[in-house]
VOGU-3710 file (C-alpha; in Angstrom, 3 decimals, decimal comma):
1> mtiesriltd> -151,324/-127,591/-18,453  -154,163/-129,725/-19,821  -157,771/-129,213/-18,828  -157,819/-132,595/-17,054  -154,847/-131,665/-14,860  -156,469/-128,393/-13,832  -159,545/-129,915/-12,237  -157,910/-130,521/-8,871  -156,251/-127,110/-8,746  -159,172/-125,028/-9,989
11> lpnraddqlk> -162,139/-126,699/-8,319  -162,721/-125,193/-4,833  -163,618/-127,353/-1,846  -167,165/-126,034/-1,386  -169,826/-128,626/-0,883  -172,600/-126,023/-0,960  -171,326/-124,217/-4,082  -174,244/-125,271/-6,307  -176,958/-125,425/-3,665  -177,751/-121,716/-3,714
21> plweysdeel> -180,155/-120,575/-6,498  -178,550/-118,297/-9,065  -180,863/-115,375/-8,408  -179,867/-115,293/-4,749  -176,313/-114,322/-5,633  -175,893/-110,591/-5,199  -173,509/-108,691/-7,451  -171,037/-108,624/-4,556  -171,125/-112,422/-4,266  -170,617/-113,218/-7,948
31> hmlrvtefst> -166,945/-113,982/-7,459  -168,039/-117,114/-5,529  -170,377/-118,427/-8,255  -168,851/-121,315/-10,187  -170,337/-121,370/-13,699  -168,307/-124,272/-15,118  -166,039/-126,870/-13,592  -163,078/-124,621/-14,346  -164,435/-121,060/-14,139  -166,148/-118,659/-11,770
41> fldhtwerkp> -168,559/-115,936/-12,795  -166,010/-113,100/-12,818  -163,271/-114,969/-14,674  -162,132/-113,288/-17,871  -162,504/-116,594/-19,742  -165,060/-119,319/-19,081  -163,896/-122,824/-19,942  -165,799/-126,055/-20,510  -164,356/-129,488/-21,191  -164,916/-130,805/-24,752
51> ttagqresig> -167,417/-133,649/-24,795  -166,712/-135,055/-28,262  -163,599/-136,983/-29,177  -161,256/-135,055/-31,412  -162,464/-131,585/-30,418  -159,746/-129,070/-29,624  -159,564/-127,833/-26,040  -160,213/-124,224/-27,035  -163,647/-125,041/-28,456  -165,262/-124,598/-25,051
61> rlnwgielfd> -163,616/-121,270/-24,163  -165,648/-118,079/-23,992  -163,363/-115,061/-23,636  -165,421/-112,106/-22,376  -162,928/-109,599/-23,789  -165,001/-109,600/-26,977  -164,027/-106,772/-29,321  -167,071/-104,731/-30,290  -167,364/-102,993/-33,626  -166,707/-99,554/-32,108
71> gtrltdpqns> -163,190/-100,691/-31,120  -163,950/-101,159/-27,411  -163,972/-104,480/-25,612  -166,882/-105,895/-23,659  -164,667/-105,886/-20,550  -164,011/-102,130/-20,835  -165,668/-99,955/-18,148  -168,137/-98,329/-20,558  -169,574/-101,761/-21,351  -169,860/-102,977/-17,750
81> rrllwarklm> -173,687/-103,035/-17,708  -173,823/-104,990/-20,975  -171,174/-107,424/-19,724  -173,035/-108,098/-16,456  -176,326/-109,183/-18,030  -174,497/-111,105/-20,800  -172,656/-113,122/-18,153  -175,865/-113,683/-16,203  -177,653/-114,896/-19,343  -174,833/-117,338/-20,102
91> avllkapsdc> -174,797/-118,541/-16,496  -178,541/-119,225/-16,631  -178,137/-121,180/-19,871  -175,352/-123,265/-18,328  -176,808/-123,806/-14,851  -180,609/-123,474/-15,086  -181,821/-123,455/-18,710  -185,585/-123,256/-19,263  -185,571/-126,340/-21,508  -183,415/-128,322/-19,034
101> fgpavastgs> -180,754/-128,803/-21,730  -177,697/-126,582/-21,566  -175,875/-125,463/-24,721  -173,382/-127,869/-26,256  -169,704/-127,192/-25,652  -169,167/-126,853/-29,403  -171,707/-124,004/-29,544  -169,545/-121,700/-27,392  -168,156/-119,885/-30,429  -171,644/-119,207/-31,762
111> frrgfqwlls> -172,572/-117,523/-28,465  -169,459/-115,338/-28,692  -170,451/-114,177/-32,177  -174,060/-113,696/-31,132  -173,005/-111,512/-28,199  -170,545/-109,592/-30,401  -173,136/-108,739/-33,051  -175,999/-107,771/-30,741  -173,890/-105,925/-28,160  -171,942/-104,064/-30,857
121> wmsnhgyhhp> -175,217/-102,870/-32,336  -176,551/-101,903/-28,875  -173,331/-100,018/-28,142  -173,539/-98,103/-31,422  -177,118/-97,095/-30,633  -176,690/-96,364/-26,919  -178,612/-99,312/-25,430  -177,362/-101,057/-22,273  -180,099/-103,379/-20,994  -182,414/-106,057/-22,428
131> heltpdvvsh> -185,591/-104,249/-21,343  -184,661/-101,434/-23,753  -185,130/-103,840/-26,666  -188,706/-102,856/-27,479  -190,422/-104,138/-30,647  -189,410/-100,973/-32,523  -185,788/-101,303/-31,388  -185,664/-104,995/-32,327  -187,197/-104,160/-35,706  -184,373/-101,665/-36,251
141> yledlprill> -181,812/-104,335/-35,298  -183,359/-106,846/-37,705  -183,200/-104,232/-40,458  -179,490/-103,638/-39,778  -178,557/-107,288/-39,262  -177,893/-108,122/-42,942  -175,342/-105,319/-43,108  -173,749/-106,450/-39,820  -173,454/-110,030/-41,014  -172,087/-109,134/-44,434
151> dhqesegisg> -169,619/-106,648/-43,001  -167,958/-109,266/-40,826  -167,442/-112,101/-43,246  -165,855/-112,378/-46,672  -168,755/-113,804/-48,667  -171,516/-111,619/-50,051  -174,326/-113,972/-49,149  -175,730/-115,206/-45,847  -177,137/-118,643/-45,095  -180,115/-119,224/-42,830
161> sqaalglkil> -177,890/-120,739/-40,132  -175,575/-117,705/-40,207  -178,536/-115,358/-39,920  -179,832/-117,395/-36,966  -176,594/-116,608/-35,075  -177,519/-112,943/-35,191  -180,831/-113,759/-33,476  -179,431/-116,265/-30,964  -179,051/-113,926/-27,989  -182,476/-112,335/-28,506
171> tclwterrvl> -184,014/-115,802/-28,484  -182,201/-116,733/-25,261  -183,139/-113,472/-23,553  -186,786/-114,293/-24,153  -186,680/-117,988/-23,210  -184,693/-117,305/-20,004  -186,584/-114,133/-19,030  -188,122/-115,520/-15,830  -184,869/-116,461/-14,072  -183,142/-113,348/-15,415
181> tlwgvpsmpv> -185,892/-111,145/-13,995  -185,504/-112,818/-10,575  -181,757/-112,144/-10,864  -182,219/-108,421/-11,455  -182,134/-108,379/-15,275  -185,449/-106,848/-16,458  -186,769/-108,706/-19,483  -187,708/-107,544/-22,928  -191,328/-106,313/-22,809  -192,617/-108,741/-25,467
191> npfgtksags> -191,450/-111,582/-27,669  -188,837/-109,937/-29,946  -190,049/-111,877/-32,980  -193,776/-111,264/-32,624  -195,931/-113,946/-34,183  -193,098/-115,275/-36,364  -190,424/-117,701/-35,250  -186,741/-116,810/-35,069  -186,152/-119,294/-37,884  -188,644/-117,485/-40,097
201> hakqiatktr> -186,852/-114,193/-39,486  -183,493/-115,854/-40,170  -184,768/-117,158/-43,493  -186,019/-113,682/-44,455  -182,667/-112,134/-43,536  -180,778/-114,751/-45,544  -182,974/-114,025/-48,572  -182,669/-110,288/-48,043  -178,876/-110,315/-48,181  -178,846/-111,270/-51,850
211> gwiqplpdev> -177,749/-107,949/-53,279  -178,827/-106,229/-50,037  -175,753/-104,035/-49,651  -176,294/-100,898/-51,680  -173,470/-98,802/-53,091  -172,498/-95,843/-50,948  -174,980/-93,013/-51,473  -173,545/-90,477/-53,915  -173,783/-87,832/-51,196  -171,355/-89,918/-49,114
221> aipmfnkaaw> -169,209/-91,600/-51,779  -168,231/-88,436/-53,633  -166,683/-86,570/-50,667  -165,032/-89,815/-49,510  -163,372/-90,586/-52,858  -162,388/-86,959/-53,345  -160,723/-86,777/-49,923  -158,967/-90,111/-50,401  -157,561/-88,929/-53,748  -156,534/-85,587/-52,194
231> flntpaedvi> -154,353/-87,343/-49,610  -152,382/-89,221/-52,272  -150,532/-86,134/-53,460  -148,673/-83,485/-51,441  -150,175/-84,462/-48,056  -148,833/-88,010/-48,445  -145,350/-86,709/-49,287  -145,384/-84,509/-46,176  -146,499/-87,388/-43,955  -143,740/-89,648/-45,295
241> qlldvvrdpi> -141,225/-86,942/-44,365  -142,796/-86,738/-40,900  -141,910/-90,383/-40,327  -138,380/-89,229/-39,494  -139,754/-89,268/-35,927  -139,594/-93,061/-36,340  -136,529/-93,300/-38,596  -134,592/-91,005/-36,229  -131,719/-90,722/-38,747  -129,439/-88,953/-36,255
251> adsdcievvv> -129,493/-91,975/-33,942  -127,149/-93,886/-36,261  -124,545/-91,105/-36,368  -121,221/-91,518/-34,540  -121,603/-88,085/-33,029  -123,605/-84,903/-33,468  -122,954/-81,230/-32,911  -125,033/-79,553/-30,210  -125,107/-75,977/-29,015  -124,615/-75,453/-25,278
261> vmkgkehirr> -124,619/-72,135/-23,421  -121,963/-71,577/-20,778  -121,443/-68,260/-18,989  -123,668/-66,514/-21,489  -121,777/-67,794/-24,511  -122,747/-70,420/-27,036  -120,379/-73,316/-27,574  -120,552/-76,181/-30,066  -119,953/-79,578/-28,558  -119,741/-82,974/-30,242
271> rkpgkrpapr> -121,427/-85,872/-28,471  -123,063/-89,203/-29,159  -126,710/-88,826/-30,131  -128,075/-91,131/-27,450  -130,585/-93,914/-28,129  -132,497/-93,951/-24,858  -136,108/-92,658/-24,764  -135,300/-89,183/-23,422  -132,826/-88,104/-26,151  -135,014/-89,707/-28,832
281> qrrakkflds> -138,004/-87,720/-27,597  -135,976/-84,496/-27,557  -134,888/-85,058/-31,152  -138,468/-85,858/-32,197  -139,782/-82,707/-30,526  -137,144/-80,534/-32,165  -137,874/-82,102/-35,569  -141,654/-81,654/-35,278  -141,357/-78,087/-33,940  -139,446/-77,057/-37,043
291> fqfstlpgdt> -141,382/-79,104/-39,630  -143,170/-77,047/-42,273  -146,133/-78,481/-44,139  -146,477/-77,712/-47,836  -148,818/-75,162/-49,340  -151,082/-76,684/-51,972  -151,581/-75,005/-55,364  -154,157/-72,244/-55,110  -153,883/-71,989/-51,314  -152,213/-69,241/-49,314
301> hpwhpplnen> -151,421/-71,289/-46,213  -149,999/-74,772/-45,582  -152,593/-77,537/-45,592  -151,852/-78,328/-41,925  -150,821/-76,087/-38,997  -147,316/-76,462/-37,470  -146,877/-79,272/-34,935  -145,385/-77,058/-32,242  -146,279/-76,273/-28,631  -149,134/-74,013/-29,739
311> yeasrgmtpt> -150,707/-76,910/-31,632  -150,415/-79,179/-28,623  -151,955/-76,569/-26,294  -154,843/-75,697/-28,616  -155,739/-79,237/-29,737  -155,148/-81,212/-26,569  -153,067/-83,686/-28,555  -149,353/-84,320/-28,648  -147,650/-83,687/-32,000  -146,548/-87,328/-32,215
321> arvrqlfeav> -150,150/-88,471/-31,708  -151,167/-86,182/-34,560  -148,441/-87,635/-36,776  -149,936/-91,050/-36,035  -153,355/-89,800/-37,166  -151,875/-88,362/-40,366  -150,035/-91,627/-41,015  -153,300/-93,543/-40,641  -155,075/-91,057/-42,919  -152,625/-91,673/-45,762
331> reacainiqg> -152,712/-95,435/-45,164  -156,519/-95,556/-45,233  -156,684/-93,190/-48,222  -154,413/-95,585/-50,118  -156,546/-98,564/-49,104  -159,779/-96,825/-50,139  -158,291/-95,899/-53,509  -157,059/-99,433/-54,160  -160,160/-101,282/-53,018  -162,625/-98,684/-54,231
341> ttgmriselm> -161,166/-98,488/-57,747  -160,489/-102,183/-58,324  -163,489/-103,951/-56,820  -161,339/-106,363/-54,810  -162,454/-107,621/-51,415  -160,699/-106,465/-48,278  -159,121/-109,904/-47,808  -157,472/-109,632/-51,240  -156,347/-106,108/-50,324  -154,738/-107,438/-47,136
351> gikagldpvt> -153,011/-110,150/-49,188  -151,026/-107,783/-51,427  -147,264/-108,323/-51,125  -144,820/-105,599/-50,116  -141,939/-104,401/-52,240  -141,041/-103,335/-55,779  -140,097/-105,583/-58,668  -136,353/-104,953/-59,316  -136,807/-105,456/-63,062  -139,964/-103,426/-63,783
361> dlplgvries> -139,816/-101,070/-60,764  -143,533/-101,728/-60,341  -145,102/-102,743/-57,009  -144,885/-106,515/-56,549  -147,701/-108,334/-58,270  -148,336/-105,470/-60,714  -147,738/-105,859/-64,437  -148,544/-103,895/-67,576  -150,231/-105,394/-70,631  -151,402/-103,863/-73,889
371> satglydvyl> -155,121/-103,409/-74,425  -156,893/-105,260/-77,198  -156,650/-102,216/-79,469  -153,006/-101,585/-78,603  -153,814/-97,983/-77,675  -153,506/-98,350/-73,907  -151,276/-99,760/-71,190  -153,429/-101,766/-68,779  -152,188/-102,043/-65,194  -153,092/-105,330/-63,508
381> irtelaktek> -152,378/-106,829/-60,113  -152,631/-110,540/-59,410  -153,664/-111,621/-55,936  -154,573/-114,921/-54,366  -158,209/-115,405/-53,456  -158,769/-115,594/-49,720  -161,667/-117,973/-50,237  -162,426/-120,076/-53,243  -165,280/-122,178/-54,482  -165,125/-125,230/-56,651
391> glprevdwvl> -164,234/-124,244/-60,185  -162,792/-120,803/-59,301  -159,097/-120,090/-59,887  -156,757/-119,649/-56,933  -155,441/-116,383/-58,373  -157,248/-113,613/-60,223  -156,315/-110,344/-61,918  -157,680/-107,007/-60,791  -157,569/-104,035/-63,163  -155,836/-101,110/-61,476
401> glrpkdstee> -156,444/-98,749/-64,400  -154,959/-97,875/-67,749  -153,281/-95,029/-69,587  -152,658/-94,079/-73,215  -149,491/-95,599/-74,636  -147,611/-92,300/-74,709  -148,616/-91,200/-71,204  -146,331/-91,186/-68,161  -149,136/-90,921/-65,603  -149,906/-93,920/-63,412
411> plavralrll> -153,376/-94,923/-62,148  -154,301/-93,791/-58,652  -154,273/-97,351/-57,349  -150,664/-97,851/-58,529  -149,619/-94,599/-56,877  -151,324/-95,795/-53,694  -149,298/-99,029/-53,759  -146,057/-97,086/-54,195  -146,966/-94,774/-51,309  -147,775/-97,675/-49,003
421> nrlyepwrpw> -144,371/-99,226/-49,636  -142,732/-95,921/-48,721  -145,067/-95,379/-45,774  -144,074/-98,662/-44,140  -140,383/-98,333/-45,015  -139,198/-97,563/-41,418  -140,578/-100,880/-40,096  -140,196/-103,123/-43,145  -136,756/-104,659/-42,288  -138,109/-105,958/-38,972
431> antsrlfimd> -141,590/-107,026/-40,123  -142,252/-110,751/-39,763  -144,554/-110,760/-42,799  -144,243/-110,216/-46,541  -147,661/-108,522/-46,674  -147,869/-104,864/-47,643  -150,084/-103,840/-44,729  -148,420/-104,206/-41,311  -150,222/-104,299/-37,986  -149,181/-101,386/-35,765
441> tggetfrlkt> -150,335/-101,610/-32,148  -148,401/-98,617/-30,878  -151,436/-96,854/-29,429  -151,562/-93,122/-30,131  -147,934/-92,904/-31,280  -145,607/-95,344/-33,071  -143,653/-98,474/-32,358  -139,880/-98,231/-32,665  -138,579/-99,022/-36,116  -136,846/-102,092/-34,686
451> tsqsamtsqt> -140,070/-103,559/-33,278  -141,176/-106,763/-35,005  -144,693/-106,454/-36,431  -147,085/-108,850/-38,138  -149,604/-108,620/-40,989  -152,640/-106,416/-40,519  -156,067/-108,026/-40,150  -159,124/-107,148/-42,220  -160,977/-106,053/-39,098  -158,232/-103,580/-38,174
461> mtggmkrffe> -158,305/-102,076/-41,664  -162,106/-101,805/-41,569  -161,842/-99,913/-38,278  -159,241/-97,604/-39,828  -161,503/-96,832/-42,787  -164,329/-95,967/-40,396  -161,970/-93,564/-38,579  -161,024/-92,023/-41,936  -164,666/-91,131/-42,398  -164,978/-89,750/-38,887
471> rwvdlsglpd> -161,793/-87,656/-39,004  -161,546/-86,515/-42,610  -164,857/-86,771/-44,483  -167,240/-84,009/-43,451  -170,776/-85,385/-43,510  -172,235/-82,762/-41,164  -173,967/-80,959/-44,035  -175,743/-84,028/-45,400  -179,486/-83,685/-45,958  -181,807/-86,178/-44,289
481> eskhkirdnd> -182,394/-88,093/-47,503  -180,392/-88,959/-50,581  -181,552/-88,028/-54,038  -182,241/-91,680/-54,832  -183,444/-92,930/-51,451  -184,985/-96,347/-50,951  -185,885/-95,695/-47,311  -186,919/-92,612/-45,396  -184,167/-90,509/-43,788  -181,485/-92,760/-45,264
491> lvawreskgt> -178,688/-90,209/-44,769  -179,464/-89,418/-41,125  -177,525/-92,456/-39,910  -174,520/-91,431/-42,025  -174,595/-87,900/-40,652  -175,102/-88,875/-37,015  -172,540/-91,697/-37,040  -170,034/-89,544/-38,958  -169,730/-92,337/-41,476  -168,897/-95,146/-39,064
501> iftthmlrks> -171,743/-97,285/-40,470  -169,496/-97,724/-43,505  -168,656/-101,289/-44,594  -165,949/-102,345/-47,028  -168,496/-104,312/-49,081  -170,003/-100,938/-50,033  -166,779/-100,056/-51,843  -167,237/-103,044/-54,157  -170,759/-101,970/-54,992  -169,679/-98,358/-55,514
511> waqyvfavdp> -166,875/-99,557/-57,782  -169,407/-101,294/-60,023  -171,786/-98,330/-59,886  -169,164/-95,813/-60,950  -167,811/-98,055/-63,689  -171,353/-98,088/-65,078  -171,520/-94,291/-65,137  -168,988/-91,846/-63,713  -170,511/-89,083/-61,584  -169,251/-85,683/-62,812
521> alapaiqlqf> -169,151/-84,424/-59,219  -166,178/-86,650/-58,548  -162,837/-84,888/-58,469  -161,045/-85,016/-61,848  -158,480/-87,604/-60,728  -161,107/-90,023/-59,431  -163,386/-89,369/-62,398  -160,525/-90,108/-64,791  -159,695/-93,280/-62,867  -163,244/-94,602/-63,210
531> hhlslamtdt> -163,411/-93,603/-66,876  -160,223/-95,600/-67,404  -161,609/-98,566/-65,497  -164,765/-98,497/-67,580  -162,679/-98,432/-70,748  -160,468/-101,236/-69,446  -163,504/-103,423/-68,834  -164,815/-103,035/-72,363  -161,459/-102,963/-74,150  -159,727/-105,866/-72,408
541> gyigsnpllm> -162,392/-108,232/-71,176  -160,555/-108,711/-67,862  -163,810/-108,371/-65,975  -164,944/-111,616/-67,568  -161,909/-113,471/-66,223  -162,599/-112,433/-62,630  -165,758/-114,079/-61,292  -165,802/-111,838/-58,207  -166,015/-108,728/-60,381  -168,745/-110,300/-62,453
551> tsmnqvaeqq> -170,707/-110,963/-59,277  -170,416/-107,342/-58,133  -171,337/-105,979/-61,561  -174,342/-108,278/-61,806  -175,559/-107,390/-58,326  -175,264/-103,662/-58,958  -176,958/-104,054/-62,343  -179,813/-105,761/-60,528  -179,957/-102,981/-57,930  -179,889/-100,305/-60,626
561> rnlmvfetim> -182,695/-102,112/-62,439  -184,746/-102,095/-59,258  -183,950/-98,427/-58,646  -184,936/-97,412/-62,181  -188,312/-99,156/-61,892  -188,805/-97,897/-58,307  -188,200/-94,255/-59,204  -190,516/-94,600/-62,178  -193,280/-95,952/-59,938  -192,712/-93,223/-57,339
571> grspiagkmg> -192,813/-90,512/-60,009  -189,311/-89,311/-59,197  -187,616/-90,058/-62,502  -189,320/-90,044/-65,922  -188,211/-92,750/-68,305  -188,006/-92,488/-72,098  -187,686/-94,861/-75,039  -189,969/-97,638/-76,261  -189,112/-99,946/-73,359  -189,413/-97,003/-70,983
581> eqieratrgl> -192,972/-96,415/-72,166  -193,732/-100,110/-71,694  -192,365/-100,042/-68,131  -194,503/-97,010/-67,336  -197,613/-98,815/-68,581  -196,748/-102,026/-66,695  -196,189/-100,209/-63,382  -199,065/-97,743/-63,585  -201,175/-99,821/-61,212  -198,348/-100,043/-58,673
591> tedfknlpis> -198,092/-96,255/-58,510  -201,514/-96,036/-56,867  -200,808/-99,009/-54,571  -197,556/-97,494/-53,303  -198,956/-94,063/-52,399  -199,514/-94,789/-48,717  -196,728/-97,304/-48,159  -193,504/-96,536/-46,242  -190,595/-96,000/-48,637  -188,774/-99,137/-47,458
601> eawqrtvefc> -191,833/-101,327/-48,014  -192,455/-99,810/-51,446  -188,843/-100,580/-52,323  -189,201/-104,199/-51,222  -192,387/-104,576/-53,274  -190,545/-103,169/-56,305  -187,726/-105,690/-55,895  -190,285/-108,501/-55,738  -192,028/-107,156/-58,854  -188,780/-106,994/-60,839
611> deqgltiffs> -187,789/-110,507/-59,753  -191,216/-111,881/-60,677  -191,021/-110,271/-64,114  -187,536/-111,670/-64,622  -186,248/-108,315/-65,867  -182,629/-108,432/-66,999  -180,899/-105,136/-67,580  -177,748/-103,989/-69,375  -176,399/-100,481/-68,865  -174,320/-98,220/-71,070
621> pyatclpiht> -173,618/-94,466/-70,871  -176,346/-93,790/-73,448  -178,996/-96,442/-72,824  -180,511/-99,135/-70,686  -181,270/-102,340/-72,560  -183,959/-104,708/-71,275  -183,857/-107,552/-73,819  -187,485/-108,660/-73,550  -188,415/-108,356/-77,224  -185,417/-110,324/-78,453
631> stmrchdeah> -186,801/-110,771/-81,958  -186,615/-106,998/-82,533  -183,223/-106,222/-80,955  -181,732/-103,913/-83,573  -178,099/-104,579/-82,602  -178,667/-108,272/-83,299  -180,658/-107,557/-86,451  -177,581/-105,723/-87,673  -175,413/-108,784/-86,962  -178,042/-111,316/-88,153
641> tpvglrlkpn> -177,920/-113,147/-84,819  -180,342/-116,082/-84,430  -183,204/-115,174/-82,059  -182,373/-118,000/-79,670  -178,910/-116,540/-79,022  -180,059/-113,004/-78,233  -179,508/-113,099/-74,471  -177,768/-109,729/-74,151  -176,884/-106,756/-76,389  -174,422/-107,229/-79,248
651> yatresslca> -171,646/-104,918/-78,113  -169,912/-105,058/-81,489  -172,822/-103,457/-83,370  -174,762/-101,457/-80,781  -174,465/-97,674/-80,880  -176,653/-94,817/-79,709  -178,572/-94,094/-82,927  -179,321/-97,778/-83,442  -180,429/-98,322/-79,843  -182,646/-95,229/-79,704
661> gcdnfaidyr> -185,182/-96,796/-82,064  -185,110/-100,277/-80,503  -188,092/-101,816/-78,710  -185,795/-102,733/-75,793  -184,342/-99,229/-75,306  -184,910/-97,021/-72,236  -183,162/-94,043/-70,674  -183,563/-92,094/-67,432  -181,599/-89,425/-65,536  -178,413/-91,551/-65,621
671> hipfwqeryl> -178,116/-91,035/-69,365  -178,778/-87,280/-69,482  -175,059/-86,288/-69,757  -174,563/-88,401/-72,891  -177,696/-87,132/-74,667  -177,014/-83,532/-73,658  -173,581/-83,700/-75,269  -175,036/-85,404/-78,330  -177,750/-82,761/-78,616  -175,309/-79,847/-78,314
681> qnwitykqae> -172,770/-81,243/-80,771  -175,307/-82,026/-83,475  -177,572/-79,006/-83,019  -174,651/-76,551/-82,984  -173,134/-78,222/-86,053  -176,449/-77,951/-87,909  -177,060/-74,301/-86,872  -173,535/-73,334/-87,935  -174,123/-74,935/-91,326  -177,503/-73,204/-91,556
691> krgetsggqf> -175,837/-69,817/-91,024  -173,425/-70,590/-93,821  -176,341/-71,567/-96,070  -175,163/-75,160/-96,468  -178,255/-77,072/-95,275  -180,379/-76,872/-98,422  -178,675/-79,850/-100,057  -179,557/-82,183/-97,213  -175,977/-83,118/-96,431  -176,464/-81,883/-92,853
701> rvfldraqqa> -179,791/-83,652/-92,375  -178,201/-86,371/-90,217  -177,117/-83,741/-87,667  -180,638/-82,337/-87,497  -182,139/-85,813/-87,025  -179,712/-86,668/-84,240  -180,338/-83,372/-82,466  -184,118/-83,776/-82,696  -183,926/-87,363/-81,478  -181,759/-86,351/-78,513
711> gkllkkvgad> -184,017/-83,377/-77,749  -187,151/-85,541/-77,567  -185,490/-87,998/-75,205  -184,108/-85,219/-72,997  -187,497/-83,533/-72,698  -189,090/-86,813/-71,657  -186,580/-87,431/-68,842  -186,827/-83,867/-67,534  -183,570/-82,305/-68,744  -183,221/-78,525/-68,609
721> mkalerqvkm> -183,758/-77,718/-72,296  -183,715/-73,945/-71,707  -180,186/-74,171/-70,294  -179,106/-76,198/-73,326  -180,584/-73,620/-75,723  -178,724/-70,852/-73,904  -175,521/-72,831/-74,335  -176,227/-73,204/-78,068  -176,850/-69,473/-78,475  -173,721/-68,602/-76,518
731> tlkedhalar> -171,571/-70,894/-78,700  -173,041/-69,483/-81,931  -172,536/-65,942/-80,668  -168,869/-66,636/-79,851  -168,349/-68,211/-83,287  -169,855/-65,122/-84,895  -167,559/-62,821/-82,901  -164,486/-64,843/-83,909  -165,560/-64,773/-87,559  -165,815/-60,950/-87,460
741> vh> -162,315/-60,697/-85,950  -160,834/-62,805/-88,740
//
């Protein structure tokens, strides 16, 4: 039925329908209030007729069943107070706007997004009414808005017009406050934007989003990656076996043997298995009651308790609902491992095809190539970009990892792809999509294996990853602040939300951060994966062929530059090297200025300082290069590079000893592991030679020089030199004991 044909059927015969002022309608009378020519106040969807030729009919529809970011809908009972004032605000804008001009029909979608963003944030923070939006609360919302905007679109930048959408409802609440107050909706106490305009705030937010999303704090990322890697082994194999509750292999049998008791005696009868719900549920219960989870190496008990009646009674959850949670845990662990160790966006993750290549037995889209040196197998996956810009290719390669030529181990991301294909195997024959990730809307349990299902959406996967945090990553012991904070109490929100403030964009930033320098606190499997990725980037050059990866790496490099300078100014992290000394001198005045500033403001001032100075930074495990004095870059001196071409380090000639004496060289805490190892290796080698009386000829002088150089740098950046000396003495003592034995 077209909109035009509905006018006669939907429009009531009430001559006085629009004569009564809005604010005189009580909540009990709202069902009589006609807000558009087609819709009344309490309708689930409000419809307006398009006013411009060529516009689709749906452009004027506002469906109030808006999905909020916590998974609820605005029409759910817990959101009833938010829904009521949102509808009243929209009714005022349509029927009695303060500027006498109602919103255009084409702007309906922008109001839906504006309501979704603001109300989702209010729901997450426990606010129900506009009058609760005090200046402090609005300031908090404005601080979070860049993350909200970036989390719900594919691009990693925000325009001024997009930012303005996030402020739209706040603006309307203030302009329509008089009628809303008459109608029982108390207004915000003051103008939410203070002395600035909404446009000015939108412009600031748009500027702020450039590189705004930080990598996950180490205190959050490390337990997340470790747990995701943990699930990919024995737990995943157990969960795949548990999916027999869906496969129901007995259902396809001609007949089964069952034990029946008659007159106190057991008898074996043969009967058809039965495919109706009741016999299926009986078989599922019997299967789950008897299922035994595996015991992991080093443990004395299975990693999960039995899914029997005791479990159901003690947990308040049916065993099949728990199987669903375990299924989701493995699915999300696979997704986190793939996205978090490749740097791909969630849209590219959702675009991966299902199945295995019959020739290579690799997941579809995956191929193996030799590294430039020929020493490694590089695993790559090619996916189609969800969004492209002029000049970008339609398809790009993502490095999944690599392995030595003689190794049989596969990268974690490849294992995750194999597991996902097995995980979805029960539903795959009936899926109406070729995508790897399938949408499952079975509630707390599962759809039948014969139920047709479509491709999963990015939003559904994001919600699943948030639940992975909440259910499986214990953040209860987090301190209030991270070691490298850029705002006060930055970990409180993570702890209190149980990780649900997570966004998938953070995984891209963390990918780049860990490729720069692997944190030793990561579990061995994850640490090895990132080491391999780092090697793949330098040995293959594939990062250069993927502009999205280059963007992430550049943004994180910029953030790490800002953090290095910020922590130097704040006195948290000493910096060594000739360029380090220069940075300390250049920022000495800022140290005094920042003493009484809030951490977040000091951080913003640091970012502005670094941008003004035009500092470009290049990281390596042993040094930070800031190529300011290009005429004295030692790596380029070695290669005789013309000064005008010295825009970045010469990776072919640079090495630690050469860099350490360069005018552009700096190190901080990030580089301590490298220089500690260098110090120990060279100092122990020299001391061993000294004990053998072999140092007089000077042939071991190079080891002494390297050890002394490393020692000076380590002292400057605050390394524990006493612990290193104890390690040296212990090694020499053990060598002496072995020599006596032989």
